[in-house]
C-alpha positions in Angstrom: -41.4 13.9 -20.2 -40.6 11.7 -23.4 -39.1 8.5 -23.1 -35.9 9.9 -24.8 -35.8 12.7 -22.1 -36.4 10.2 -19.2 -33.8 7.5 -20.7 -31.5 10.1 -20.9 -31.9 11.7 -17.4 -32.0 7.9 -16.0 -28.6 7.0 -17.9 -26.9 10.3 -16.9 -27.5 9.4 -13.5 -26.4 6.3 -13.4 -23.2 7.1 -15.6 -22.5 9.6 -13.5 -22.6 7.5 -10.5 -20.9 4.7 -12.0 -17.8 7.0 -13.4 -17.6 8.4 -10.0 -17.2 4.9 -8.3 -15.1 3.6 -11.1 -11.6 5.6 -10.8 -10.1 2.6 -12.1 -11.2 0.1 -9.4 -11.2 -2.7 -11.8 -7.2 -2.5 -11.9 -7.0 -2.2 -8.3 -9.2 -5.4 -7.6 -7.4 -7.6 -10.3 -4.2 -6.1 -8.8 -5.7 -7.2 -5.3 -6.8 -10.4 -6.0 -3.1 -10.8 -7.5 -1.4 -10.0 -4.3 -4.0 -12.1 -2.6 -3.3 -15.0 -4.2 0.5 -14.4 -3.8 0.1 -14.2 0.0 -2.5 -17.3 -0.3 0.3 -19.4 -2.2 2.6 -18.4 0.7 0.6 -19.4 3.4 -0.2 -22.7 1.5 3.8 -23.0 1.7 3.8 -22.3 5.0 1.2 -24.4 6.2 2.7 -27.8 4.2 6.1 -27.0 5.9 4.5 -26.8 9.3 2.4 -30.0 8.6 5.7 -31.5 7.4 7.3 -30.7 10.7 4.2 -31.7 12.7 4.1 -34.7 11.0 8.2 -35.5 11.4 7.6 -34.4 15.7 5.1 -37.5 15.9 6.9 -39.7 14.7 10.0 -39.0 16.9 7.2 -38.7 19.7 5.9 -42.2 19.0 9.5 -43.3 18.5 11.2 -42.0 21.9 7.9 -43.5 23.9 8.7 -46.9 22.3 12.2 -46.2 23.2 11.4 -45.3 26.9 8.9 -48.6 26.9 11.9 -50.8 25.7 14.3 -49.7 28.4 11.7 -50.2 30.7 11.1 -53.6 29.7 14.4 -54.3 29.6 15.1 -52.8 33.3 11.9 -55.0 34.4 13.7 -58.3 32.7 17.2 -57.6 34.3 15.4 -57.2 37.6 13.8 -60.8 37.1 16.8 -62.8 35.9 18.3 -61.7 38.9 15.5 -62.4 40.6 15.8 -66.2 39.4 19.5 -66.4 39.7 20.6 -66.0 36.3 22.3 -62.6 36.7 24.4 -61.3 39.4 22.2 -58.8 41.5 24.6 -55.9 41.7 25.6 -56.6 37.7 21.4 -56.6 37.4 21.1 -53.3 39.5 23.5 -51.3 37.5 22.0 -52.2 34.0 18.6 -51.9 35.0 19.8 -48.6 36.6 21.4 -47.9 33.1 18.2 -48.7 31.1 15.8 -46.5 33.4 18.3 -43.8 33.1 18.2 -44.0 29.1 14.4 -44.3 29.7 14.0 -41.4 31.7 16.3 -39.6 28.8 13.6 -40.8 25.9 10.6 -39.7 27.9 11.6 -36.5 28.2 12.7 -36.5 24.6 9.2 -37.5 24.2 7.9 -34.7 26.2 9.7 -32.5 24.2 8.2 -34.2 21.1 4.7 -33.9 22.0 5.0 -30.1 23.2 6.3 -29.6 19.4 3.9 -31.5 18.3 1.2 -29.2 20.3 2.7 -26.1 19.1 2.9 -27.3 15.4 -1.0 -27.8 15.9 -1.4 -24.6 17.1 0.4 -23.3 13.9 -1.5 -25.4 11.3 -4.7 -24.2 12.9 -3.5 -20.6 12.7 -2.8 -21.1 9.1 -4.9 -22.9 7.9 -7.6 -20.3 9.1 -5.4 -17.5 7.2 -5.9 -19.9 3.7 -9.4 -20.4 4.5 -9.8 -16.7 4.9 -7.5 -15.7 2.0 -10.0 -18.3 0.0 -12.8 -16.7 0.8 -11.6 -13.1 0.1 -10.4 -14.1 -3.0 -13.7 -15.9 -4.2 -15.7 -12.9 -2.9 -13.2 -10.4 -4.6 -13.8 -12.6 -7.6 -17.2 -12.0 -7.7 -17.3 -8.5 -6.9 -14.7 -8.2 -10.2 -16.7 -9.7 -12.4 -19.8 -7.6 -11.2 -17.8 -4.2 -11.7 -16.5 -5.1 -14.7 -20.1 -5.8 -16.0 -21.2 -2.6 -14.8 -18.5 -0.7 -16.2 -19.6 -2.7 -19.7 -23.0 -1.4 -19.1 -21.7 2.4 -18.1 -19.9 2.8 -21.0 -22.5 1.8 -23.0 -24.7 3.8 -21.6 -22.4 7.3 -21.7 -22.1 6.5 -25.4 -26.0 6.4 -25.9 -26.5 9.4 -24.0 -23.2 11.3 -25.5 -24.7 10.3 -28.9 -28.8 11.4 -27.9 -27.0 14.6 -26.2 -25.3 15.5 -29.6 -28.1 14.9 -31.5 -30.7 16.9 -29.2 -27.8 20.1 -28.4 -26.0 20.7 -31.8 -26.9 18.0 -35.0 -30.4 18.6 -35.0 -30.3 22.6 -34.7 -27.5 22.8 -36.7 -29.5 20.5 -39.5 -32.3 23.4 -39.1 -29.8 26.5 -39.6 -29.0 24.7 -42.6 -32.1 24.4 -43.7 -33.3 27.8 -43.2 -30.2 29.1 -45.2 -31.4 26.8 -47.7 -34.7 27.7 -48.1 -33.4 31.5 -47.7 -31.2 31.1 -50.5 -34.1 29.3 -52.5 -36.3 32.3 -51.8 -33.9 34.8 -52.7 -32.8 32.6 -56.0 -36.6 32.6 -57.2 -36.9 36.8 -56.4 -33.6 37.3 -58.8 -35.1 34.9 -61.1 -38.4 37.3 -61.3 -36.1 40.1 -61.4 -34.6 38.8 -64.2 -37.9 37.8 -65.8 -39.4 41.0 -65.6 -36.6 42.7 -66.9 -36.4 40.6 -70.4 -40.1 41.6 -71.4 -40.6 41.8 -75.3 -41.1 45.5 -77.0 -44.5 43.8 -77.9 -45.2 42.8 -74.7 -44.6 46.3 -73.3 -46.9 48.1 -76.2 -49.7 45.4 -75.5 -49.1 46.5 -71.7 -49.3 50.1 -72.7 -52.5 49.8 -75.3 -54.0 47.5 -73.1 -55.2 45.6 -76.1 -57.7 43.7 -74.6 -59.3 46.3 -72.9 -59.5 48.1 -76.5 -61.0 44.4 -78.3 -63.6 44.0 -75.6 -64.7 47.9 -76.1 -64.6 47.7 -79.3 -67.0 44.9 -79.5 -69.6 46.0 -77.4 -70.0 49.2 -79.6 -70.8 47.2 -82.8 -72.9 45.0 -80.6 -75.1 48.0 -80.0 -74.6 49.4 -83.5 -76.3 45.9 -85.0 -79.1 46.3 -82.3 -80.2 49.5 -83.1 -80.2 48.3 -87.1 -82.3 45.5 -86.3 -84.7 48.3 -84.5 -85.8 50.1 -87.4 
């Protein structure tokens, strides 16, 4: 098998395989990547919003904890002042009770803030995982797209070469040979025609010389003269 035949066979196989797999996958992949980037932007925006809420909840948690500790300290100070006689014990108990009530309210608020922080942290972890997965998918698809485009270019070039080679083998060469045959046949026919014309245009002298075969006649005469000459010398 010649090198061109082998290249043609290999190239044809590669081309057919590539064409089967390239039912416009480039545009589909490009659209898929664009959709993933839109999803990534939305996920990043959601992640930023949840992180902002988590930061706010942490600040509120710290504020509630500080408020709770502050009311507890105030209750202690009120009781201490009562013990020192600086404040009426009943009034100290009333104010300390109010302070402890607010301390409990602040503690409850701190618990709610802490639950929110935990919930936001869970959401952040999930969104962060989705963002990383999307980024990884986009990177993988972009790499595959570059490979796909390269394969497409090779396939198109191979298809073009094979098409040219196929055209030469099946039509161009045969067509050229047929044209050459026609041309040679025409030349042979023309040569035969000119020959016929040349025969038809012989002069009258040519016809007479041909009929008398003058050359043969002259040779015969010369022979008779030679014989006569030799006979005379012999006498």
